[in-house]
TORPA-4810 file (N, C-alpha, C, O; in nm, 3 decimals):
<nodes>
NODE_1_1.585_1.982_-0.553_1.507_1.938_-0.667_1.573_1.816_-0.732_1.506_1.722_-0.775_X
NODE_2_1.706_1.821_-0.738_1.780_1.710_-0.798_1.764_1.583_-0.714_1.747_1.473_-0.767_X
NODE_3_1.771_1.600_-0.583_1.756_1.484_-0.494_1.614_1.428_-0.503_1.593_1.307_-0.498_X
NODE_4_1.517_1.518_-0.518_1.378_1.473_-0.534_1.361_1.394_-0.662_1.294_1.291_-0.664_X
NODE_5_1.421_1.443_-0.768_1.412_1.374_-0.897_1.478_1.238_-0.890_1.427_1.140_-0.945_X
NODE_6_1.592_1.231_-0.822_1.662_1.103_-0.807_1.578_1.006_-0.725_1.563_0.889_-0.761_X
NODE_7_1.522_1.056_-0.615_1.437_0.970_-0.532_1.314_0.924_-0.610_1.273_0.808_-0.599_X
NODE_8_1.255_1.014_-0.687_1.137_0.978_-0.766_1.174_0.875_-0.873_1.097_0.782_-0.898_X
NODE_9_1.288_0.891_-0.936_1.333_0.796_-1.037_1.361_0.660_-0.972_1.326_0.555_-1.027_X
NODE_10_1.423_0.663_-0.855_1.451_0.538_-0.784_1.321_0.470_-0.742_1.306_0.349_-0.753_X
NODE_11_1.228_0.550_-0.696_1.098_0.498_-0.655_1.025_0.437_-0.775_0.964_0.331_-0.764_X
NODE_12_1.030_0.504_-0.888_0.967_0.452_-1.010_1.033_0.320_-1.052_0.964_0.226_-1.093_X
NODE_13_1.165_0.316_-1.042_1.237_0.194_-1.078_1.197_0.078_-0.986_1.170_-0.033_-1.032_X
NODE_14_1.193_0.106_-0.855_1.151_0.003_-0.759_1.007_-0.042_-0.783_0.974_-0.160_-0.772_X
NODE_15_0.923_0.054_-0.817_0.783_0.022_-0.845_0.772_-0.070_-0.967_0.695_-0.166_-0.967_X
NODE_16_0.850_-0.039_-1.070_0.850_-0.124_-1.190_0.899_-0.264_-1.157_0.842_-0.363_-1.203_X
NODE_17_1.004_-0.274_-1.078_1.058_-0.404_-1.039_0.955_-0.483_-0.958_0.936_-0.603_-0.979_X
NODE_18_0.889_-0.415_-0.866_0.786_-0.481_-0.785_0.670_-0.528_-0.873_0.618_-0.638_-0.855_X
NODE_19_0.632_-0.445_-0.968_0.522_-0.484_-1.058_0.562_-0.603_-1.143_0.480_-0.691_-1.168_X
NODE_20_0.687_-0.608_-1.187_0.735_-0.724_-1.263_0.733_-0.849_-1.175_0.690_-0.956_-1.218_X
NODE_21_0.780_-0.833_-1.052_0.779_-0.947_-0.959_0.637_-0.995_-0.932_0.611_-1.116_-0.930_X
NODE_22_0.546_-0.902_-0.912_0.406_-0.937_-0.888_0.349_-1.010_-1.010_0.279_-1.110_-0.995_X
NODE_23_0.377_-0.960_-1.128_0.327_-1.024_-1.250_0.383_-1.166_-1.263_0.310_-1.258_-1.301_X
NODE_24_0.510_-1.183_-1.231_0.572_-1.315_-1.239_0.509_-1.412_-1.138_0.480_-1.527_-1.171_X
NODE_25_0.488_-1.364_-1.016_0.426_-1.448_-0.914_0.282_-1.482_-0.954_0.238_-1.595_-0.934_X
NODE_26_0.210_-1.387_-1.010_0.074_-1.414_-1.054_0.072_-1.517_-1.168_-0.015_-1.603_-1.174_X
NODE_27_0.171_-1.506_-1.257_0.182_-1.603_-1.366_0.209_-1.742_-1.309_0.149_-1.840_-1.352_X
NODE_28_0.299_-1.750_-1.212_0.328_-1.879_-1.148_0.204_-1.933_-1.077_0.177_-2.052_-1.079_X
NODE_29_0.131_-1.843_-1.013_0.009_-1.883_-0.943_-0.092_-1.944_-1.041_-0.152_-2.047_-1.012_X
NODE_30_-0.109_-1.880_-1.155_-0.202_-1.932_-1.256_-0.155_-2.069_-1.305_-0.236_-2.160_-1.320_X
NODE_31_-0.024_-2.082_-1.330_0.030_-2.210_-1.375_0.007_-2.319_-1.270_-0.031_-2.432_-1.304_X
NODE_32_0.030_-2.285_-1.144_0.009_-2.383_-1.037_-0.138_-2.420_-1.023_-0.172_-2.536_-0.999_X
NODE_33_-0.225_-2.322_-1.038_-0.368_-2.352_-1.031_-0.412_-2.440_-1.147_-0.495_-2.530_-1.129_X
NODE_34_-0.356_-2.416_-1.265_-0.387_-2.502_-1.379_-0.336_-2.644_-1.353_-0.404_-2.742_-1.385_X
NODE_35_-0.218_-2.653_-1.295_-0.161_-2.783_-1.261_-0.251_-2.852_-1.157_-0.280_-2.972_-1.168_X
NODE_36_-0.294_-2.777_-1.057_-0.383_-2.830_-0.954_-0.513_-2.878_-1.016_-0.564_-2.985_-0.981_X
NODE_37_-0.567_-2.800_-1.107_-0.691_-2.837_-1.175_-0.672_-2.967_-1.253_-0.759_-3.054_-1.250_X
NODE_38_-0.560_-2.980_-1.323_-0.531_-3.101_-1.397_-0.522_-3.222_-1.306_-0.578_-3.328_-1.335_X
NODE_39_-0.452_-3.206_-1.195_-0.437_-3.317_-1.099_-0.571_-3.353_-1.038_-0.603_-3.470_-1.021_X
NODE_40_-0.650_-3.252_-1.007_-0.783_-3.277_-0.950_-0.871_-3.351_-1.051_-0.947_-3.440_-1.014_X
NODE_41_-0.861_-3.312_-1.177_-0.938_-3.383_-1.281_-0.893_-3.528_-1.291_-0.976_-3.618_-1.305_X
NODE_42_-0.762_-3.551_-1.285_-0.711_-3.689_-1.286_-0.766_-3.767_-1.167_-0.810_-3.881_-1.182_X
NODE_43_-0.764_-3.705_-1.050_-0.815_-3.771_-0.930_-0.963_-3.801_-0.943_-1.010_-3.906_-0.900_X
NODE_44_-1.037_-3.710_-1.003_-1.180_-3.731_-1.023_-1.203_-3.852_-1.114_-1.291_-3.934_-1.089_X
NODE_45_-1.124_-3.861_-1.220_-1.136_-3.976_-1.309_-1.104_-4.106_-1.236_-1.171_-4.207_-1.254_X
NODE_46_-1.001_-4.101_-1.154_-0.964_-4.219_-1.076_-1.076_-4.257_-0.979_-1.110_-4.375_-0.965_X
NODE_47_-1.134_-4.157_-0.914_-1.245_-4.184_-0.822_-1.366_-4.242_-0.896_-1.435_-4.330_-0.844_X
NODE_48_-1.390_-4.194_-1.017_-1.500_-4.250_-1.096_-1.471_-4.397_-1.129_-1.560_-4.482_-1.122_X
NODE_49_-1.347_-4.424_-1.164_-1.309_-4.562_-1.193_-1.327_-4.650_-1.069_-1.377_-4.762_-1.077_X
NODE_50_-1.287_-4.596_-0.955_-1.303_-4.670_-0.829_-1.450_-4.698_-0.803_-1.487_-4.809_-0.765_X
NODE_51_-1.534_-4.598_-0.825_-1.678_-4.615_-0.804_-1.734_-4.722_-0.898_-1.818_-4.803_-0.859_X
NODE_52_-1.686_-4.722_-1.023_-1.732_-4.823_-1.118_-1.687_-4.962_-1.075_-1.763_-5.059_-1.082_X
NODE_53_-1.562_-4.971_-1.031_-1.511_-5.101_-0.985_-1.588_-5.148_-0.863_-1.622_-5.266_-0.852_X
NODE_54_-1.615_-5.056_-0.771_-1.692_-5.092_-0.651_-1.832_-5.139_-0.690_-1.883_-5.237_-0.634_X
NODE_55_-1.894_-5.070_-0.784_-2.027_-5.110_-0.828_-2.022_-5.249_-0.891_-2.109_-5.333_-0.868_X
NODE_56_-1.920_-5.272_-0.972_-1.903_-5.405_-1.034_-1.879_-5.511_-0.927_-1.934_-5.621_-0.933_X
NODE_57_-1.796_-5.477_-0.829_-1.768_-5.569_-0.720_-1.897_-5.604_-0.645_-1.922_-5.720_-0.613_X
NODE_58_-1.977_-5.502_-0.618_-2.104_-5.523_-0.549_-2.195_-5.614_-0.630_-2.258_-5.705_-0.576_X
NODE_59_-2.202_-5.589_-0.760_-2.283_-5.673_-0.848_-2.235_-5.818_-0.843_-2.316_-5.910_-0.831_X
NODE_60_-2.104_-5.837_-0.853_-2.050_-5.973_-0.851_-2.072_-6.040_-0.716_-2.100_-6.160_-0.710_X
NODE_61_-2.060_-5.964_-0.608_-2.087_-6.019_-0.475_-2.230_-6.070_-0.467_-2.256_-6.179_-0.416_X
NODE_62_-2.322_-5.989_-0.518_-2.463_-6.029_-0.515_-2.487_-6.153_-0.600_-2.563_-6.242_-0.561_X
NODE_63_-2.423_-6.158_-0.713_-2.438_-6.274_-0.800_-2.385_-6.400_-0.731_-2.447_-6.506_-0.736_X
NODE_64_-2.270_-6.388_-0.666_-2.213_-6.501_-0.594_-2.306_-6.543_-0.481_-2.326_-6.662_-0.457_X
NODE_65_-2.362_-6.445_-0.414_-2.453_-6.475_-0.303_-2.576_-6.548_-0.353_-2.623_-6.641_-0.289_X
NODE_66_-2.628_-6.505_-0.468_-2.745_-6.573_-0.525_-2.712_-6.718_-0.560_-2.793_-6.809_-0.539_X
NODE_67_-2.594_-6.738_-0.613_-2.552_-6.875_-0.646_-2.544_-6.960_-0.520_-2.588_-7.075_-0.520_X
NODE_68_-2.488_-6.904_-0.414_-2.481_-6.977_-0.287_-2.620_-7.010_-0.235_-2.646_-7.121_-0.188_X
NODE_69_-2.709_-6.913_-0.245_-2.846_-6.934_-0.197_-2.916_-7.043_-0.277_-2.993_-7.122_-0.222_X
NODE_70_-2.890_-7.045_-0.406_-2.953_-7.147_-0.490_-2.906_-7.287_-0.452_-2.979_-7.384_-0.469_X
NODE_71_-2.784_-7.297_-0.401_-2.730_-7.428_-0.366_-2.758_-7.471_-0.223_-2.745_-7.589_-0.190_X
NODE_72_-2.797_-7.379_-0.140_-2.817_-7.415_0.002_-2.964_-7.446_0.029_-3.051_-7.417_-0.053_X
NODE_73_-2.989_-7.503_0.143_-3.128_-7.539_0.177_-3.203_-7.416_0.227_-3.145_-7.309_0.244_X
NODE_74_-3.332_-7.431_0.251_-3.418_-7.319_0.288_-3.383_-7.260_0.424_-3.403_-7.140_0.445_X
NODE_75_-3.333_-7.341_0.516_-3.296_-7.286_0.647_-3.181_-7.188_0.634_-3.180_-7.084_0.700_X
NODE_76_-3.085_-7.219_0.549_-2.971_-7.129_0.530_-3.010_-7.006_0.451_-2.948_-6.900_0.465_X
NODE_77_-3.110_-7.019_0.368_-3.149_-6.907_0.282_-3.186_-6.782_0.361_-3.143_-6.673_0.326_X
NODE_78_-3.265_-6.797_0.467_-3.310_-6.678_0.541_-3.191_-6.606_0.605_-3.188_-6.483_0.605_X
NODE_79_-3.095_-6.678_0.659_-2.978_-6.616_0.721_-2.890_-6.549_0.616_-2.836_-6.442_0.640_X
NODE_80_-2.876_-6.612_0.500_-2.790_-6.556_0.395_-2.855_-6.435_0.328_-2.784_-6.344_0.284_X
NODE_81_-2.986_-6.433_0.321_-3.053_-6.319_0.259_-3.032_-6.192_0.341_-3.023_-6.083_0.285_X
NODE_82_-3.026_-6.204_0.470_-3.007_-6.087_0.555_-2.867_-6.030_0.538_-2.850_-5.908_0.540_X
NODE_83_-2.768_-6.113_0.522_-2.630_-6.067_0.509_-2.610_-5.982_0.383_-2.549_-5.875_0.392_X
NODE_84_-2.660_-6.026_0.265_-2.639_-5.942_0.147_-2.707_-5.806_0.159_-2.658_-5.707_0.105_X
NODE_85_-2.819_-5.801_0.228_-2.887_-5.672_0.244_-2.796_-5.577_0.322_-2.782_-5.460_0.286_X
NODE_86_-2.735_-5.627_0.429_-2.642_-5.544_0.506_-2.523_-5.505_0.421_-2.483_-5.388_0.420_X
NODE_87_-2.465_-5.601_0.350_-2.351_-5.573_0.264_-2.389_-5.472_0.156_-2.313_-5.379_0.126_X
NODE_88_-2.506_-5.491_0.100_-2.553_-5.399_-0.003_-2.565_-5.259_0.053_-2.522_-5.163_-0.012_X
NODE_89_-2.621_-5.245_0.170_-2.636_-5.113_0.233_-2.500_-5.049_0.260_-2.480_-4.930_0.238_X
NODE_90_-2.406_-5.129_0.309_-2.272_-5.076_0.336_-2.205_-5.031_0.207_-2.146_-4.923_0.202_X
NODE_91_-2.215_-5.112_0.104_-2.156_-5.076_-0.025_-2.224_-4.951_-0.082_-2.159_-4.863_-0.137_X
NODE_92_-2.356_-4.947_-0.068_-2.430_-4.831_-0.118_-2.385_-4.704_-0.047_-2.369_-4.600_-0.110_X
NODE_93_-2.366_-4.714_0.084_-2.320_-4.598_0.161_-2.180_-4.556_0.117_-2.151_-4.437_0.107_X
NODE_94_-2.093_-4.653_0.093_-1.958_-4.622_0.047_-1.961_-4.553_-0.089_-1.891_-4.454_-0.112_X
NODE_95_-2.043_-4.607_-0.179_-2.054_-4.546_-0.312_-2.114_-4.406_-0.303_-2.070_-4.314_-0.372_X
NODE_96_-2.213_-4.390_-0.217_-2.273_-4.258_-0.199_-2.170_-4.160_-0.144_-2.167_-4.044_-0.184_X
NODE_97_-2.087_-4.207_-0.053_-1.981_-4.124_0.003_-1.884_-4.081_-0.107_-1.844_-3.964_-0.112_X
NODE_98_-1.846_-4.173_-0.193_-1.757_-4.138_-0.305_-1.822_-4.035_-0.396_-1.757_-3.940_-0.440_X
NODE_99_-1.950_-4.053_-0.425_-2.021_-3.959_-0.510_-2.025_-3.822_-0.445_-2.006_-3.721_-0.512_X
NODE_100_-2.050_-3.817_-0.314_-2.054_-3.689_-0.243_-1.918_-3.621_-0.245_-1.910_-3.499_-0.263_X
NODE_101_-1.811_-3.698_-0.228_-1.676_-3.641_-0.233_-1.650_-3.583_-0.371_-1.597_-3.473_-0.384_X
NODE_102_-1.688_-3.657_-0.475_-1.668_-3.608_-0.611_-1.749_-3.482_-0.636_-1.700_-3.388_-0.698_X
NODE_103_-1.871_-3.479_-0.589_-1.955_-3.361_-0.607_-1.894_-3.240_-0.538_-1.895_-3.129_-0.591_X
NODE_104_-1.840_-3.261_-0.419_-1.775_-3.152_-0.346_-1.652_-3.103_-0.422_-1.629_-2.982_-0.433_X
NODE_105_-1.574_-3.195_-0.475_-1.456_-3.155_-0.551_-1.494_-3.080_-0.677_-1.427_-2.983_-0.715_X
NODE_106_-1.601_-3.123_-0.741_-1.647_-3.053_-0.861_-1.688_-2.911_-0.826_-1.655_-2.817_-0.899_X
NODE_107_-1.760_-2.893_-0.715_-1.799_-2.760_-0.672_-1.677_-2.674_-0.642_-1.673_-2.556_-0.677_X
NODE_108_-1.577_-2.733_-0.576_-1.454_-2.659_-0.547_-1.383_-2.618_-0.675_-1.332_-2.507_-0.684_X
NODE_109_-1.381_-2.706_-0.773_-1.319_-2.674_-0.901_-1.394_-2.561_-0.972_-1.334_-2.470_-1.028_X
NODE_110_-1.526_-2.568_-0.968_-1.606_-2.463_-1.030_-1.577_-2.328_-0.965_-1.564_-2.226_-1.033_X
NODE_111_-1.567_-2.328_-0.832_-1.537_-2.204_-0.760_-1.398_-2.154_-0.797_-1.378_-2.034_-0.816_X
NODE_112_-1.303_-2.245_-0.807_-1.165_-2.208_-0.842_-1.160_-2.152_-0.984_-1.089_-2.055_-1.010_X
NODE_113_-1.235_-2.212_-1.075_-1.239_-2.164_-1.214_-1.298_-2.023_-1.217_-1.248_-1.937_-1.289_X
NODE_114_-1.405_-2.000_-1.140_-1.464_-1.866_-1.135_-1.364_-1.763_-1.084_-1.355_-1.652_-1.137_X
NODE_115_-1.288_-1.801_-0.981_-1.186_-1.712_-0.928_-1.082_-1.680_-1.033_-1.043_-1.564_-1.050_X
NODE_116_-1.037_-1.783_-1.104_-0.937_-1.762_-1.208_-0.991_-1.672_-1.319_-0.920_-1.586_-1.370_X
NODE_117_-1.117_-1.693_-1.356_-1.177_-1.610_-1.460_-1.186_-1.465_-1.417_-1.162_-1.374_-1.497_X
NODE_118_-1.221_-1.443_-1.289_-1.229_-1.306_-1.239_-1.093_-1.239_-1.238_-1.081_-1.122_-1.274_X
NODE_119_-0.989_-1.313_-1.196_-0.855_-1.257_-1.192_-0.804_-1.227_-1.332_-0.737_-1.126_-1.353_X
NODE_120_-0.834_-1.314_-1.428_-0.791_-1.291_-1.566_-0.866_-1.175_-1.627_-0.812_-1.103_-1.711_X
NODE_121_-0.989_-1.157_-1.586_-1.073_-1.051_-1.645_-1.042_-0.913_-1.591_-1.078_-0.813_-1.653_X
NODE_122_-0.975_-0.906_-1.476_-0.947_-0.773_-1.417_-0.809_-0.726_-1.450_-0.770_-0.617_-1.408_X
</nodes>
């Protein structure tokens, strides 16, 4: 009976230690996820800035192209008009790609937040 009590006490002590370790690891996990969320938000802001800069660049490219077209003769105009359309399409695809990446990251963040809320609630 004494050996059983000692084993049970030792088992309870180990269980408490394990529970403390688990709680500490879970706390670290939450902190790391919050850190990840913060970094992801920073990256999203940077990507938005990049998209804005790209849009501005595209606008300026088109403006420059219009200026060139205004200065060139009609034979050059038809060839130059085709090039901006291609450039515009490429830029549009790049911007759309950035938007899609951001949307995917936002969805991932939403899913991660839901997971964190569920873990905190249980």
